[in-house]
C-alpha positions in Angstrom: -4.2 7.1 6.2 -1.3 8.8 4.7 -1.9 12.1 2.7 1.2 11.7 0.5 0.1 8.0 -0.9 -3.5 8.7 -1.1 -2.3 11.8 -3.1 -0.4 9.9 -5.3 -3.1 7.3 -5.6 -5.4 9.8 -6.9 -2.8 10.9 -9.2 -2.0 7.3 -10.5 -6.2 6.6 -11.0 -5.8 9.7 -13.4 -2.9 9.1 -15.0 -3.7 5.3 -15.8 -7.4 5.7 -16.4 -8.1 3.4 -14.0 -10.8 3.5 -11.1 -9.2 2.4 -7.3 -10.8 0.8 -4.5 -9.1 0.6 -1.3 -10.1 -1.7 1.6 -7.8 -1.5 4.7 -7.6 -3.7 7.7 -7.7 -2.0 11.0 -4.2 -1.9 12.7 -3.7 -4.9 14.7 -6.1 -7.1 12.9 -3.3 -9.5 11.2 -5.4 -12.4 11.4 -7.4 -10.7 8.3 -4.3 -9.6 6.4 -3.0 -12.3 4.2 0.5 -10.9 3.9 0.8 -11.6 7.9 -0.1 -15.1 7.3 2.8 -15.5 4.7 5.2 -13.9 7.5 4.4 -16.3 9.8 5.2 -19.1 7.4 8.3 -17.5 6.6 9.4 -17.3 10.3 8.7 -20.8 10.7 10.6 -21.7 7.7 13.6 -20.0 8.8 13.2 -21.7 12.7 14.9 -18.8 14.3 18.1 -18.9 12.6 19.9 -15.9 12.8 19.5 -13.5 9.6 23.2 -12.7 9.2 23.2 -10.8 6.0 20.5 -9.2 3.8 21.8 -12.4 1.3 20.6 -14.9 3.8 17.6 -13.1 4.6 16.8 -13.0 0.6 17.6 -16.8 0.2 15.3 -17.7 3.0 12.5 -15.8 1.7 13.0 -17.4 -1.8 13.3 -20.8 -0.4 9.9 -21.0 1.4 6.7 -22.0 0.0 3.1 -20.6 0.7 0.3 -22.9 -0.9 2.9 -24.1 -3.0 4.4 -20.8 -4.5 8.0 -19.7 -3.5 8.2 -16.2 -3.6 10.8 -13.9 -5.7 12.7 -11.7 -3.3 14.6 -8.7 -3.6 16.3 -5.9 -1.6 14.8 -2.3 -2.5 17.4 0.4 -2.1 16.6 3.7 -1.5 15.0 5.9 1.1 11.4 6.5 1.8 11.0 9.3 4.0 9.0 9.1 7.3 6.3 11.8 8.5 6.2 13.6 4.8 2.4 14.8 4.8 0.4 17.0 2.3 -0.8 20.1 4.1 -4.7 20.5 4.6 -4.7 23.3 1.7 -3.1 21.3 -1.0 -4.8 18.0 0.1 -8.5 19.7 0.0 -8.7 19.0 -3.9 -7.5 15.6 -3.8 -9.9 14.6 -0.8 -12.9 15.4 -3.2 -12.1 12.5 -5.3 -12.0 10.2 -2.3 -15.5 8.5 -2.1 -15.8 6.7 1.4 -18.1 3.8 2.1 -20.4 5.5 5.1 -20.4 2.4 7.3 -16.7 1.8 6.9 -15.5 5.4 7.0 -11.5 5.6 6.3 -11.5 1.9 6.0 -12.6 2.1 2.2 -12.3 4.4 -0.2 -13.1 4.5 -3.9 -11.4 7.0 -6.5 -12.8 7.5 -9.7 -10.4 8.0 -12.5 -12.7 10.4 -14.2 -13.2 12.6 -11.4 -9.3 12.4 -10.6 -8.7 13.4 -14.1 -11.1 16.6 -14.0 -9.7 17.8 -10.5 -5.8 17.5 -11.7 -7.1 19.0 -15.1 -8.8 22.0 -13.3 -5.7 22.1 -11.2 -3.3 22.9 -13.9 -5.5 25.6 -15.5 
């Protein structure tokens, strides 16, 4: 998993005082990922109609239904840089906040808000 994302999750858990559990699907296992089913419904809904503008794509997304629910769609502006990583030395304290489920390894992680808050507190002192 991306180091930057995990670092932010640890900080989120500490700040909001919530425990976080992450169960990830392995890559290329879309049949287990519910959002992939929604994308399949969306592809069928627009039936090959070319998406010639952002407005048209958003309109198509809002017009479809999945299990009786129509989604809200919005364009999110901005830029999310790719390849940004937290170096190993900086990531080490954050890694100590990640509890991995033995048999699932990197696919299941728990983050304790108490452990995360204590780690961040010790780093600021």
